[in-house]
C-alpha positions in Angstrom: 185.6 -17.2 204.6 182.1 -15.7 204.6 181.9 -12.0 204.6 179.5 -10.2 207.0 176.6 -8.3 205.5 177.9 -4.9 204.4 176.4 -1.8 206.0 174.0 0.2 203.8 171.4 2.9 204.4 168.2 3.8 202.6 168.7 6.6 200.1 165.7 8.6 201.5 163.9 8.8 204.8 160.6 7.7 203.2 161.4 4.0 203.5 161.6 4.4 207.3 158.3 6.2 207.7 155.0 4.2 208.0 152.6 5.2 205.2 149.4 7.1 206.1 146.7 6.4 203.6 143.1 5.1 203.3 142.8 1.5 202.4 141.5 0.4 199.0 141.4 -2.7 196.8 145.0 -2.5 195.9 146.3 -2.8 199.4 148.3 -6.1 200.0 146.3 -9.0 201.4 148.5 -11.4 203.3 147.6 -14.9 204.1 149.0 -17.2 206.8 148.3 -20.2 209.0 147.3 -17.9 211.9 144.0 -17.2 210.2 143.6 -20.5 208.3 141.1 -22.8 210.0 139.6 -24.8 207.1 141.1 -26.9 204.3 140.2 -24.2 201.8 142.2 -21.6 203.8 145.2 -23.9 203.8 144.9 -24.4 200.0 144.8 -20.6 199.7 148.0 -20.2 201.7 149.8 -22.7 199.6 148.6 -21.1 196.4 149.7 -17.6 197.5 153.1 -19.0 198.4 153.6 -20.5 195.0 152.3 -17.3 193.4 154.7 -15.1 195.4 157.8 -17.1 194.5 157.0 -18.6 191.1 154.1 -16.4 190.0 152.5 -19.6 188.7 153.4 -23.2 189.6 152.8 -25.9 187.1 152.1 -29.4 188.2 155.8 -30.4 187.8 156.9 -27.4 190.0 154.8 -28.4 193.0 156.1 -30.4 195.9 153.5 -32.6 197.4 155.7 -33.6 200.3 156.2 -30.0 201.4 152.5 -29.3 201.0 151.7 -32.3 203.2 154.2 -31.2 205.9 152.7 -27.7 205.9 149.1 -29.0 206.2 150.1 -31.3 209.1 152.0 -28.5 210.9 155.4 -30.1 210.7 156.9 -27.0 209.1 156.0 -23.3 209.2 155.2 -21.0 206.3 158.7 -19.6 206.5 160.2 -23.1 206.0 157.8 -23.6 203.1 159.0 -20.4 201.5 162.6 -21.3 202.1 162.2 -24.7 200.4 160.5 -23.1 197.4 163.2 -20.4 197.0 165.9 -23.1 197.1 164.1 -25.5 194.8 165.3 -26.7 191.5 162.6 -24.7 189.7 163.8 -21.4 191.3 167.4 -22.3 190.5 166.7 -23.1 186.8 164.2 -20.3 186.2 165.7 -17.4 188.2 169.2 -18.0 189.7 170.9 -19.6 186.6 169.6 -17.0 184.2 170.8 -13.8 186.0 173.7 -12.2 187.7 174.0 -11.8 191.4 172.8 -8.3 191.4 169.6 -9.2 189.7 169.1 -12.2 191.9 169.6 -10.0 194.9 166.9 -7.6 193.7 164.6 -10.5 193.0 165.1 -12.1 196.5 164.5 -8.8 198.3 161.3 -8.1 196.4 159.9 -11.7 196.8 160.9 -12.3 200.4 160.9 -8.9 202.0 158.1 -7.4 199.9 159.9 -4.2 199.0 162.3 -2.9 196.4 166.0 -2.6 197.2 166.9 0.7 199.0 169.8 1.5 196.8 172.7 0.0 194.8 174.6 -0.4 198.1 172.1 -2.9 199.3 172.4 -4.9 196.0 176.2 -5.0 196.4 175.9 -6.1 200.1 173.6 -9.0 199.3 175.5 -9.9 196.2 178.6 -10.3 198.4 176.6 -12.7 200.5 175.7 -14.7 197.5 179.3 -14.7 196.3 180.6 -16.1 199.7 177.7 -18.2 201.0 175.8 -19.0 197.9 172.1 -18.4 197.3 171.2 -20.7 200.2 173.2 -18.6 202.6 171.6 -15.4 201.3 168.1 -16.8 201.6 168.7 -18.0 205.1 170.0 -14.6 206.1 167.0 -12.8 204.6 164.5 -15.1 206.2 166.3 -14.9 209.6 166.5 -11.1 209.5 164.6 -8.9 211.9 162.8 -7.2 209.0 161.3 -10.4 207.7 160.3 -11.6 211.2 158.8 -8.3 212.2 156.7 -8.1 209.0 155.7 -11.7 208.3 156.8 -13.8 211.2 156.8 -17.6 210.9 153.3 -18.2 209.5 152.5 -15.4 207.0 153.2 -15.6 203.3 155.4 -12.6 202.2 153.5 -10.0 200.1 154.4 -6.7 198.5 154.2 -3.9 201.0 153.4 -0.3 200.3 152.3 -1.0 196.7 149.9 2.0 196.6 151.9 5.2 196.1 150.5 8.6 196.8 149.4 10.8 193.9 149.0 7.8 191.6 145.8 6.4 190.2 147.2 2.9 190.1 149.8 1.1 192.3 153.1 -0.3 191.3 153.4 -3.5 189.3 153.2 -6.5 191.7 156.6 -8.1 192.2 155.2 -11.6 191.6 154.5 -10.9 188.0 157.8 -9.2 187.2 160.3 -11.9 185.9 164.0 -11.2 185.8 164.4 -13.5 182.9 163.4 -10.9 180.2 165.4 -7.9 181.3 168.2 -6.4 179.3 170.8 -8.7 180.8 169.1 -11.9 179.7 168.0 -10.5 176.3 171.6 -9.5 175.6 172.8 -13.1 176.1 170.5 -14.3 173.3 171.2 -11.3 171.0 167.8 -9.7 171.3 166.1 -7.6 170.2 165.8 -9.2 166.8 163.6 -8.1 163.9 161.6 -11.0 162.6 159.4 -10.5 159.5 156.3 -12.6 159.7 154.3 -11.2 156.8 154.1 -12.1 153.2 156.8 -10.8 150.9 155.5 -8.7 148.0 156.8 -9.9 144.6 157.7 -7.5 141.8 155.8 -7.7 138.5 157.6 -9.2 135.5 157.9 -5.8 133.8 160.0 -4.5 136.7 162.8 -7.0 135.8 163.1 -5.9 132.1 165.9 -3.5 131.4 164.9 -0.3 129.6 168.4 1.1 128.9 170.7 3.4 130.9 172.1 0.7 133.2 175.9 1.0 133.8 176.2 -2.8 133.4 175.2 -2.6 129.8 178.3 -0.5 128.9 180.8 -2.7 130.8 181.9 -4.8 127.7 182.4 -1.6 125.7 184.5 0.0 128.4 186.7 -3.1 128.6 187.3 -3.1 124.9 188.9 0.4 125.0 192.7 0.6 124.3 193.4 2.2 127.7 191.7 -0.7 129.5 193.4 -3.5 127.7 195.9 -5.7 129.6 199.5 -4.6 128.9 201.2 -7.5 130.6 203.4 -5.2 132.8 201.6 -5.1 136.1 203.3 -3.2 138.8 202.3 -4.1 142.3 202.4 -1.6 145.1 204.0 -4.2 147.3 207.1 -4.2 145.2 207.8 -0.4 145.3 210.7 0.7 147.5 209.2 3.8 149.0 212.2 4.6 151.2 214.5 5.0 148.1 212.2 7.5 146.6 212.0 9.8 149.6 214.4 12.8 149.3 217.3 12.4 151.7 219.1 15.3 153.3 222.2 14.4 155.3 223.5 16.5 158.1 226.4 18.8 157.2 225.8 19.1 153.5 
C-alpha cells in the first residue's frame, strides 16, 4: 500500500517569497522547445537536459531513440527528463550508490531546481521511494504543481535562485554536485585513506651499525643470571584456587 506524501513546511518564509534582485551573468538560463526554432536550438535543449541530470553524458549514456522522439515532437521535454532520470545510467550512477535520503535530495535539486526545505521534506519523499520506488517518486515530482508552474512541459529544469544576496558568487550549481562522493559513499569504501606516492628515503649504512647501549645486547647476560634460570617448577595462575585462600567468616562465630 502506497503512502501519501507526508505534509511538510519550509523552515523559513524566505522560500515562499519571490527574490528581488538585479540580473547578472549567474542568473539561471533555461532552455525549452518553446523558444527552439532551429536544429541547433534543439541540440542545445538536449545537451542542457543531459547536463542537468547527468552533468556530462558520454556516448554510451545517450539514447538516440529518445532524442529522435524529442526532435520529432513525439514526446515533451518533461517526458525526456523522466526517461533520463529512470535510465540505467541514473540507476547505476546515483540511485544504487546512495540511501533514500540522499537520492531524495538529489531528485529535488535536479528536477525542482532548489534545495530541500528541511529534513521533513527528505523524510516525506524518502517514504515515497520506499513505497512506490524511484519511478513513483519521479512521477510524483514531475506531476507536482511546483514543477509544472516553474518549468511546464517544454522547459528543461534549471537551478532557481542560485544568486544569494550579500555574496560575491552564487551557490555551487546542482548539476556539478555528485552524491557519489559524500561521506555516506566514502564510508562504504573505507575512505579517507592515506596513500604515500613519494619516494621512501633510505637510511645510510652507518645508521644500522650498533654503537653500544642497546638493551638487546645485554639480553643473553640477563638470561644467564641464577634468578632467571629455569627451575622446572612452574606454577600457573590457572591452577591456583583463589576461593580457598580468601578468609572466611561464618555467621554466629
